[in-house]
C-alpha positions in Angstrom: 2.1 -33.0 5.7 1.6 -36.3 7.5 -2.1 -35.7 7.6 -2.2 -35.2 3.9 -0.3 -38.5 3.3 -2.7 -40.3 5.6 -5.6 -39.0 3.5 -4.0 -40.0 0.2 -3.3 -43.5 1.6 -7.0 -44.4 1.8 -7.7 -46.9 -1.1 -10.2 -45.7 -3.6 -12.4 -48.7 -2.9 -12.8 -47.5 0.7 -13.6 -43.9 -0.2 -17.4 -44.5 0.2 -16.7 -45.7 3.8 -14.8 -42.6 4.8 -17.7 -40.1 4.7 -19.9 -41.8 7.2 -17.2 -42.3 9.8 -18.3 -41.1 13.3 -16.7 -38.0 14.7 -14.8 -39.9 17.4 -13.2 -42.1 14.8 -12.3 -39.1 12.6 -10.9 -37.3 15.7 -8.7 -40.3 16.5 -7.4 -40.3 12.9 -6.5 -36.6 13.2 -4.8 -37.1 16.5 -2.6 -39.8 15.1 -1.4 -37.4 12.4 0.8 -35.3 14.7 3.7 -36.4 17.0 2.6 -37.2 20.6 5.1 -34.8 22.0 3.6 -31.9 20.0 -0.1 -31.7 20.8 -0.2 -28.1 19.5 0.1 -29.6 16.0 -3.4 -31.0 16.3 -5.1 -29.2 13.4 -8.6 -30.2 14.6 -8.1 -27.6 17.3 -8.6 -23.8 16.7 -5.5 -21.6 16.4 -6.2 -20.2 19.9 -6.6 -23.6 21.4 -3.3 -24.8 19.8 -1.5 -21.6 21.0 -2.8 -22.2 24.6 -1.6 -25.8 24.6 1.9 -24.8 23.4 2.3 -21.9 25.9 1.0 -24.0 28.8 3.9 -26.4 28.1 6.5 -23.6 27.8 8.7 -22.2 30.5 8.8 -18.4 30.9 12.1 -18.2 29.0 10.7 -20.2 26.1 7.7 -17.9 26.1 9.9 -14.9 26.0 11.4 -16.2 22.7 8.1 -15.3 20.9 8.4 -11.7 22.0 11.5 -11.0 19.8 11.7 -11.7 16.1 15.0 -13.5 15.9 14.6 -16.0 18.7 10.9 -16.4 17.8 11.6 -17.3 14.2 14.9 -19.3 14.3 15.0 -23.1 14.5 13.8 -24.5 17.8 17.3 -25.8 18.6 18.9 -22.4 18.3 19.9 -21.1 21.7 22.0 -18.1 21.0 20.2 -15.2 19.3 21.2 -11.6 18.9 23.8 -11.8 21.6 21.4 -13.4 24.1 21.2 -17.0 25.3 17.8 -18.7 25.3 16.7 -22.2 26.1 15.8 -24.4 23.1 12.2 -23.9 22.0 9.6 -26.6 22.1 9.7 -29.0 19.2 7.5 -28.7 16.1 7.7 -24.9 16.1 8.3 -23.4 12.7 11.2 -21.5 11.1 9.8 -18.1 10.1 11.5 -15.6 7.9 10.3 -12.0 7.5 10.8 -10.0 4.3 10.0 -6.4 3.5 7.5 -6.4 0.8 5.9 -3.2 -0.7 6.9 -3.9 -4.3 8.7 -7.2 -4.3 10.3 -9.8 -2.1 12.9 -7.3 -1.0 16.5 -8.2 -0.7 16.1 -11.3 -2.9 17.3 -11.9 -6.4 15.3 -13.6 -9.2 12.0 -12.1 -8.1 9.4 -10.0 -9.8 9.5 -6.3 -9.1 6.0 -5.1 -9.2 5.0 -1.4 -9.7 5.1 0.8 -6.6 2.1 0.7 -4.3 1.0 4.1 -5.4 0.6 2.7 -8.9 -1.4 -0.2 -7.5 -3.7 2.3 -5.8 -4.0 4.2 -9.0 -5.6 1.2 -10.6 -8.5 1.5 -8.1 -8.8 -2.3 -8.6 -9.3 -4.7 -5.6 -9.0 -7.7 -7.9 -5.6 -6.5 -9.2 -4.5 -5.9 -5.6 -5.5 -9.4 -4.7 -3.6 -10.8 -7.7 -0.5 -8.9 -6.7 -0.7 -10.3 -3.1 -1.1 -13.8 -4.5 1.8 -13.5 -6.9 4.0 -11.8 -4.3 3.3 -14.5 -1.7 4.0 -17.2 -4.2 7.5 -15.8 -4.7 8.1 -15.2 -1.1 7.3 -18.7 -0.1 9.5 -20.2 -2.8 12.3 -17.9 -1.6 11.9 -19.5 1.9 10.1 -16.5 3.4 6.7 -16.7 5.0 5.9 -13.3 6.5 5.7 -10.2 4.3 6.0 -6.8 6.1 3.4 -5.0 4.1 1.3 -3.5 2.7 1.6 0.0 4.1 -1.0 2.7 4.8 -0.8 6.4 5.6 -3.1 9.4 5.7 -1.6 11.1 2.6 -0.9 14.3 4.6 1.8 15.6 2.3 3.1 14.3 -1.1 6.6 15.3 0.1 6.6 12.2 2.3 9.5 10.0 1.1 7.4 6.8 1.5 4.5 8.1 -0.6 5.2 5.5 -3.3 5.0 2.7 -0.7 1.6 3.8 0.5 -1.8 3.8 -1.1 -2.9 7.4 -1.5 -4.8 10.1 0.4 -8.2 8.5 1.0 -9.1 6.0 3.8 -11.6 4.0 1.8 -9.5 3.6 -1.3 -6.3 2.9 0.6 -7.9 0.6 3.1 -9.7 -1.3 0.5 -6.7 -1.8 -1.8 -4.6 -2.8 1.3 -7.2 -5.3 2.4 -7.3 -7.0 -1.1 -3.5 -7.1 -1.1 -3.5 -8.8 2.4 -6.2 -11.3 1.3 -4.1 -12.2 -1.8 -1.0 -12.6 0.4 -2.7 -14.8 3.0 -5.3 -16.8 1.0 -4.0 -16.8 -2.6 -1.8 -19.9 -2.3 -3.3 -22.7 -0.1 -0.6 -25.0 1.0 2.1 -22.3 0.6 0.9 -19.8 3.3 2.4 -16.4 3.8 1.3 -14.0 6.5 0.9 -10.2 6.0 1.9 -7.5 8.5 0.1 -4.3 7.8 2.1 -1.1 8.5 2.9 1.5 9.9 0.6 2.2 12.8 0.1 5.2 13.0 0.6 8.8 11.6 3.9 7.9 10.0 3.6 10.9 7.7 7.2 12.1 7.2 10.6 10.5 7.0 12.4 13.6 8.2 13.2 13.0 11.9 10.8 10.0 11.8 12.3 8.6 15.0 12.5 12.0 16.6 9.2 13.7 15.8 5.8 13.8 17.3 2.6 13.8 15.2 0.3 16.1 17.3 -3.4 16.0 16.6 -6.8 16.0 18.2 -8.8 12.9 18.7 -11.2 13.4 15.8 -8.4 13.9 13.4 -6.7 10.8 14.6 -9.8 8.7 14.1 -11.1 10.1 10.8 -7.8 10.5 9.0 -5.0 8.3 10.3 -6.7 5.5 12.2 -9.5 5.1 9.6 -7.4 3.5 6.7 -6.4 0.7 9.1 -10.0 0.3 10.3 -11.1 -0.1 6.7 -8.4 -2.6 6.0 -9.3 -4.6 9.1 -12.9 -4.5 8.2 -12.2 -6.3 4.9 -9.2 -8.5 5.7 -7.5 -10.2 8.7 -3.7 -9.5 8.6 -1.7 -11.6 11.1 0.3 -8.7 12.3 0.5 -4.9 12.3 3.7 -3.0 12.6 3.9 0.1 14.8 5.7 3.2 13.5 8.8 5.2 14.5 7.1 8.5 15.4 5.5 9.7 18.5 1.8 10.5 18.6 1.1 13.4 20.9 4.4 12.9 22.7 4.3 9.2 23.1 6.2 6.8 20.8 3.8 4.7 18.7 5.3 1.4 19.9 4.6 2.3 23.5 1.5 4.3 22.9 -1.7 3.2 24.7 -3.4 3.6 21.3 -2.1 0.1 20.5 -4.5 -1.3 23.0 -7.3 1.3 23.3 -7.7 2.1 19.5 -6.2 -0.8 17.6 -7.0 -3.8 19.7 -10.0 -2.8 21.7 -11.8 -0.4 19.3 -10.8 -1.8 16.0 -10.9 -5.4 17.3 -7.5 -6.4 15.9 -6.7 -9.9 17.3 -3.3 -10.4 15.6 0.0 -9.3 17.1 1.8 -5.9 17.0 5.4 -5.9 16.0 7.7 -2.9 16.2 9.5 -1.3 13.3 13.3 -1.9 13.4 14.6 0.2 16.3 11.2 1.6 17.2 11.1 0.2 20.7 12.2 2.7 23.4 11.3 0.9 26.6 10.6 -2.5 28.2 7.6 -2.2 30.5 5.7 0.8 28.9 5.8 -0.8 25.5 4.5 -4.2 26.7 1.8 -2.6 28.8 0.7 -0.5 25.9 0.1 -3.5 23.7 3.3 -4.2 21.8 3.8 -8.0 21.3 7.1 -8.4 19.5 10.3 -6.5 19.1 11.6 -6.6 15.6 15.0 -8.0 14.8 17.3 -8.7 17.7 16.5 -8.5 21.4 17.2 -5.0 22.7 14.7 -3.7 25.2 13.0 -7.1 25.4 15.9 -9.3 26.4 14.9 -12.0 29.0 16.8 -10.2 31.7 15.0 -6.8 31.1 11.6 -8.4 30.9 12.1 -10.5 34.0 13.4 -7.5 35.9 10.3 -5.5 34.9 8.2 -8.4 36.1 10.0 -8.7 39.4 9.6 -4.9 39.9 5.8 -5.2 39.4 6.0 -3.0 36.3 4.4 -5.7 34.2 2.5 -8.9 34.9 2.8 -12.4 33.8 -0.6 -12.3 32.1 0.7 -9.4 29.9 3.6 -11.5 28.9 1.3 -14.4 28.2 -1.0 -12.4 26.1 1.9 -11.0 23.9 3.2 -14.5 23.3 -0.2 -15.9 22.7 -1.0 -13.3 20.1 2.2 -14.1 18.2 1.8 -17.9 18.3 -1.9 -17.8 17.5 -1.2 -15.6 14.5 1.5 -17.9 13.2 -0.7 -20.9 13.6 -3.7 -19.2 12.1 -1.7 -18.2 9.0 -0.6 -21.8 8.5 3.1 -21.2 9.4 3.2 -24.1 11.8 1.7 -26.6 9.4 3.5 -25.7 6.1 7.3 -25.4 6.4 8.9 -23.2 3.8 11.0 -25.0 1.2 14.7 -24.4 0.4 15.0 -21.1 -1.5 14.9 -21.3 -5.3 17.3 -19.2 -7.3 14.7 -17.7 -9.6 11.0 -17.5 -8.6 9.7 -14.9 -11.1 7.6 -16.5 -13.8 5.4 -15.5 -16.7 2.2 -15.5 -14.6 3.7 -13.1 -12.0 5.2 -10.9 -14.7 1.8 -10.7 -16.2 0.4 -9.4 -12.9 3.2 -6.8 -12.8 2.4 -5.8 -16.4 -1.3 -5.5 -15.6 -0.6 -3.2 -12.6 1.7 -1.0 -14.7 -0.9 -0.6 -17.4 -4.0 -0.3 -15.3 -2.2 1.9 -12.8 -0.8 4.4 -15.3 -2.9 7.6 -15.4 -3.4 9.6 -18.6 -3.4 13.2 -17.5 -3.5 15.1 -20.7 -4.4 14.2 -24.3 -4.7 17.4 -26.3 -5.8 16.9 -30.0 -5.9 13.2 -29.4 -2.1 12.9 -29.6 -2.5 9.5 -28.1 -2.8 6.7 -29.0 0.0 7.4 -31.5 -1.6 7.7 -34.9 -0.6 5.5 -37.9 0.8 8.5 -39.6 3.6 8.9 -37.1 6.7 7.5 -38.8 9.5 9.0 -36.8 9.5 9.0 -33.0 12.1 10.6 -30.7 12.4 8.9 -27.3 14.2 11.2 -24.9 15.4 11.0 -21.3 17.7 8.7 -19.2 15.0 6.5 -17.6 13.8 5.3 -21.0 17.0 3.2 -21.5 18.7 0.4 -19.6 22.0 2.2 -20.4 22.8 4.6 -17.5 23.3 8.3 -18.1 25.1 9.8 -15.2 23.9 6.8 -13.2 20.3 7.1 -14.2 18.4 4.5 -16.2 15.2 2.5 -16.3 16.5 0.7 -13.2 16.4 4.0 -11.3 12.6 4.2 -11.5 11.8 0.5 -11.2 10.8 1.1 -7.6 11.3 3.5 -4.7 14.9 4.0 -3.6 16.4 3.5 -0.2 17.4 0.6 2.0 18.1 -1.8 -0.8 15.1 -0.8 -2.9 14.9 1.1 -6.2 16.2 -1.4 -8.7 14.6 -4.3 -10.4 15.8 -7.7 -9.3 15.8 -8.7 -12.9 16.7 -6.5 -15.8 13.6 -4.4 -16.6 12.0 -4.1 -20.0 13.3 -0.7 -21.0 10.7 1.7 -22.5 13.1 2.5 -25.4 13.4 -1.2 -26.3 9.6 -1.8 -26.1 8.7 1.4 -28.0 11.2 0.6 -30.7 9.8 -2.9 -31.2 6.2 -1.7 -31.2 7.1 1.2 -33.6 8.7 -1.2 -36.0 5.5 -3.2 -36.1 3.7 0.0 -37.1 6.2 0.9 -39.7 7.9 3.6 -37.7 11.5 4.3 -36.6 12.8 5.5 -33.2 15.8 7.6 -32.4 17.0 8.0 -28.8 18.6 10.9 -26.9 19.5 10.5 -23.2 18.6 14.1 -22.5 21.9 15.0 -20.9 22.4 17.9 -23.4 19.4 20.1 -23.9 20.5 21.2 -27.4 21.0 17.7 -28.5 17.6 16.6 -27.2 16.0 19.5 -29.0 17.6 18.5 -32.3 16.3 14.9 -31.9 12.8 16.2 -31.0 12.7 18.5 -34.0 13.6 15.8 -36.4 10.7 13.5 -35.2 7.0 13.5 -35.9 6.3 12.9 -32.2 8.7 13.4 -29.2 8.2 11.1 -26.2 10.2 12.6 -23.3 10.6 10.9 -19.9 10.8 12.8 -16.6 11.5 11.3 -13.2 11.7 12.0 -9.5 13.2 9.5 -7.1 12.2 9.1 -3.5 11.9 6.5 -0.8 12.5 5.5 2.8 14.9 7.6 4.9 14.2 11.1 3.6 11.4 13.3 2.3 11.4 15.3 -0.9 12.1 19.0 -0.6 10.2 20.0 -3.8 7.6 18.6 -6.1 9.7 19.3 -9.2 11.4 16.7 -11.4 14.9 15.4 -10.8 17.9 15.7 -13.1 16.8 18.9 -14.8 13.7 17.2 -16.0 11.5 20.3 -16.2 14.1 22.1 -18.3 14.4 19.0 -20.6 10.7 18.8 -21.2 10.5 22.5 -21.9 13.4 22.3 -24.4 11.8 19.3 -26.2 8.3 20.9 -26.3 9.8 24.1 -27.8 11.4 22.0 -30.5 8.3 19.8 -31.3 4.7 20.9 -30.7 3.7 17.2 -30.7 5.4 16.3 -27.4 4.2 13.5 -25.0 5.5 13.4 -21.5 5.9 10.1 -19.6 6.3 10.7 -15.9 8.0 8.1 -13.7 7.5 9.5 -10.1 6.4 8.2 -6.8 4.2 11.2 -5.9 2.6 14.3 -7.3 4.7 16.7 -9.3 4.2 20.3 -10.5 4.2 20.8 -14.2 5.4 24.3 -15.3 5.6 23.0 -18.9 2.0 21.5 -19.0 0.5 24.1 -21.4 3.4 23.4 -23.9 2.9 19.6 -24.3 0.0 17.7 -25.8 0.1 14.5 -23.7 1.0 13.5 -20.2 1.1 9.9 -18.9 1.9 9.3 -15.2 3.5 5.8 -15.0 4.7 6.0 -11.3 7.5 3.5 -10.6 6.3 0.9 -13.1 8.4 -2.2 -12.1 10.2 -4.6 -14.3 7.6 -4.7 -17.1 7.6 -0.9 -17.4 8.6 -0.7 -21.1 6.0 -3.1 -22.3 3.3 -1.3 -20.3 4.3 2.2 -21.6 4.6 1.1 -25.2 1.2 -0.6 -25.1 -0.4 2.5 -23.6 1.2 4.9 -26.1 0.0 2.8 -29.0 -3.4 2.1 -27.7 -3.0 -1.7 -27.3 -4.3 -1.0 -23.8 -6.7 1.8 -23.0 -5.6 3.9 -20.0 -7.9 3.4 -17.0 -5.8 4.6 -14.0 -7.1 7.2 -11.6 -5.1 9.5 -9.3 -5.0 8.2 -5.7 -3.7 11.6 -4.6 -4.2 15.2 -5.6 -1.7 17.0 -7.9 -1.3 20.6 -6.8 -0.7 23.5 -9.1 2.1 24.7 -6.8 3.7 23.4 -3.7 2.3 26.4 -1.8 -1.2 24.9 -2.3 -0.4 22.0 0.0 -2.5 21.7 3.3 0.6 21.5 5.5 1.9 24.9 4.6 3.3 26.4 7.8 6.6 25.4 9.5 4.7 24.1 12.5 2.7 21.8 10.2 5.6 20.6 8.1 8.4 19.9 8.8 7.7 20.8 12.4 9.6 22.9 14.9 11.8 22.5 17.9 11.6 24.2 21.2 13.3 27.4 19.9 10.7 27.7 17.1 13.1 26.8 14.3 12.9 23.9 11.8 16.6 23.1 11.9 17.8 20.5 14.4 20.7 21.9 16.5 24.1 20.5 15.6 24.9 17.4 17.6 21.4 17.2 19.0 20.1 13.6 18.8 17.4 13.7 21.4 15.1 16.7 20.8 11.7 15.9 19.4 10.5 17.8 16.4 6.9 18.9 17.1 4.6 18.5 14.1 1.2 20.2 14.3 -1.6 18.5 12.4 -3.6 21.7 12.7 -5.1 21.2 9.3 -7.2 18.6 11.0 -9.6 16.7 8.7 -8.7 18.9 5.7 -6.2 16.4 4.1 -5.9 15.6 0.4 -8.8 16.4 -1.8 -10.9 17.4 1.1 -8.5 20.3 1.7 -8.7 21.5 -1.9 -12.5 21.2 -1.8 -12.8 23.0 1.6 -10.5 25.8 0.6 -11.8 26.0 -3.0 -8.3 25.7 -4.4 -8.2 24.4 -7.9 -5.7 21.5 -8.2 -3.6 20.8 -11.2 -5.3 17.4 -11.4 -7.9 16.3 -8.8 -8.1 13.1 -6.8 -9.7 10.4 -8.8 -8.9 12.0 -12.2 -7.8 10.0 -15.2 -8.5 10.2 -18.9 -9.3 7.4 -21.4 -9.1 6.9 -25.1 -12.9 6.9 -25.0 -15.5 9.0 -23.2 -18.2 8.3 -20.7 -21.5 9.9 -19.6 -23.6 9.6 -16.5 -27.3 9.9 -15.9 -30.4 8.5 -14.1 -29.3 8.8 -10.5 -31.6 7.3 -7.8 -30.8 7.1 -4.1 -32.7 5.5 -1.3 -31.8 5.6 2.4 -33.5 3.1 4.5 -32.6 1.5 7.8 -28.8 0.9 7.7 -28.3 1.1 4.0 -27.8 3.7 1.3 -28.7 2.5 -2.1 -27.2 4.4 -5.1 -28.3 3.5 -8.6 -27.1 5.4 -11.7 -26.3 4.7 -15.4 -22.8 5.1 -17.0 -22.5 4.9 -20.8 -19.5 4.7 -23.1 -20.0 7.5 -25.5 -16.8 7.0 -27.5 -15.4 4.7 -30.1 -13.2 2.3 -28.0 -13.8 -0.2 -25.2 -12.7 1.3 -21.9 -13.0 1.0 -18.1 -14.7 3.8 -16.2 -14.2 3.9 -12.4 -17.4 5.6 -11.1 -16.9 7.4 -7.8 -19.6 8.3 -5.2 -19.0 11.1 -2.8 -21.0 12.5 0.1 -21.4 16.1 1.3 -22.2 16.3 5.0 -24.6 18.8 6.6 -22.7 22.0 7.5 -23.1 21.3 11.2 -21.1 18.1 10.9 -17.9 20.1 10.4 -16.7 17.8 7.6 -14.5 19.5 4.9 -15.3 19.0 1.3 -16.7 15.7 0.1 -16.0 12.2 1.2 -15.5 9.2 -1.0 -18.0 6.5 0.0 -17.9 4.0 -2.9 -16.2 3.3 -6.2 -17.0 0.8 -8.9 -15.2 0.0 -12.2 -17.3 -0.7 -15.4 -15.8 -2.2 -18.6 -17.9 -0.9 -21.4 -17.9 -1.4 -25.2 -18.6 1.6 -27.5 -22.2 2.7 -27.0 -22.7 0.2 -24.2 -24.3 1.4 -20.9 -24.5 -0.2 -17.5 -26.9 0.4 -14.6 -24.6 0.6 -11.6 -26.2 -0.5 -8.4 -24.3 0.2 -5.2 -25.3 -0.4 -1.6 -23.4 1.3 1.1 -23.8 0.0 4.6 -23.8 2.7 7.1 -22.1 0.5 9.7 -19.3 -0.4 7.3 -15.7 0.1 8.5 -15.3 3.4 6.7 -18.3 4.9 8.6 -19.6 6.5 5.4 -22.2 8.8 7.0 -20.6 9.2 10.5 -18.1 11.5 12.2 -16.1 11.0 15.3 -17.5 12.7 18.4 -14.7 13.5 20.8 -17.2 13.9 23.7 -18.7 10.5 23.5 -15.6 9.0 22.0 -17.7 7.3 19.3 -18.9 7.5 15.7 -22.1 9.4 15.4 -24.3 10.2 12.4 -25.3 13.9 12.3 -28.9 14.7 11.5 -29.5 16.8 8.5 -29.3 16.9 4.7 -26.6 15.0 2.8 -25.8 15.3 -0.9 -24.8 12.2 -2.8 -22.6 13.1 -5.8 -21.5 10.7 -8.6 -19.0 11.1 -11.3 -15.5 10.4 -12.6 -13.3 12.3 -10.1 -13.6 14.4 -6.9 -14.1 17.5 -9.1 -16.2 16.0 -11.9 -19.5 15.0 -10.3 -22.4 15.6 -12.7 -25.0 13.7 -10.7 -26.3 14.8 -7.4 -29.2 13.9 -5.1 -30.2 15.0 -1.6 -31.0 12.6 1.2 -32.1 13.3 4.8 -31.0 11.5 7.9 
């Protein structure tokens, strides 16, 4: 701040003299801009240099403050933290406040609730992910918070995972790319109001059931290609300040004390930020520090000064290991701008029209049109009577369920909008009035009443929902609240039925053949009603694509044995013995690489809706594929054409089939590109895939050499609109 004031104080008449100043003079001016007692505030130095200066001036006890969230982030004069007494910190160190952040500035009022991350992934839009990060960081900073714990990544092993809506789908390239754009928006979107991102949860956090007492057991290749790879992609396209380690064990060792933190994350992936634990995920002092953990979340527990110094005295850890952990934390804070830009006093309401517009854009562009028989959508002008049915359509609760219920994922303070959401019923009613139509509402609590309302309407729009979130997994992929029966009853009463799904994951649809339209809206945030109404009426053309496969039946999932999910105990059962709070549930990842759409391809199982699928109110066609593999680049050129009557966005997807000897299941997504096209317009899409990119598009992990290798042989490049609709193909040889 002082440096900025010094710069502004230069008279305009002297501006021409400033540019040619010699470097020593400029350096002197910079040096004068920070207090003499705080040389680590010299912004002419690199973050690493500044961190080194600060730690060189610190005592061991001051250094240990950085190793635990509360003493690290509280005011420098605070000496009692989490039941432990620390010395005062050195001056000019920042106040830092963490906030959870998948879909909003969690735990705060007056903030925008954005659609769930699974909906963001369904947009397949890097630019929209960046916009969300920028908007979210703006609100976090104005709420006095400057670290967002998010976004999150997982392998998408099972859609039953309770945190599926918090993650970004089942593909490493898609999820890693969207996460990277989100991180970049958080960290670079608001210069002068910096917020740092903490990517999570590293790694193989694939179930909530016994998440702290389970071990994700897999081979080295599976680890690298499925669960580590999304993080590698994200790190290849962004630079998050922190990464959070997960609760679970990996092959019998807890994630927050697993050597993978150093060998895979820091050494192999080159991550130079700091690793912070999840809340309560630390189980040791010396092993966790040696493995590569840098900061214990929340209060000091295993990393109290007494415990750390005892481990040091016993020779279990070294002073350089302590120094490195503290250095990584301080350098990350400085690099993110937290030292140089203090957070302001929190504002009561930080949501604004611009950020709500981002929320609306995610809700519209992330919704996926799954069925549109007889072009039931957009609603035609001839429709004069519309029945809106189902509890989540209204802000008035029915048996405790309303539009608030599906604003976001549930659990740990989440699930409801901070502000009153725009209810679908209200938005549809308003939009229908503009079209000369009327709307009746039935909450769906009584099937007979819902059927009567549906029968009296030209079109019935029925809402189905399924809640989920942190703390537990789903046990089934059916709808909550008798939703399947409600849809069946409405469809039986009105053949022109449209279903709007508000879920956080894939669901089965026993009623699919009886309805004409299906729109998956996920958990659509506080602008949900506006988005849904605009999509139903065609004010916006659906462009979302599935970021995960929808199976026909739960028995089609890749993790299909008790050993695979939910995992077993020593006696071979899946039920934890009464009173047992220590036994580790062993979860076998024996499906290996066959996760998500790759499983369905490999096993030749027809999904209900495939990965990458999504309809539009227009149609597209592909032709003229040309590929060229030279040196370290694969060039892919093709043409996509809008063959319909409306402007729309087509997200073209490029997949690669490996030589049989490579042992890769199915196809692998290696590129995707959106094209906005007017009716009749075509575009020549030119993509260049670098073979040394972070997603290793033509490589597999070799467990013998412990490295990525590119198998020799013939590869097939496939292009189309989903993992199962790939009309173009070309063969290349490596």
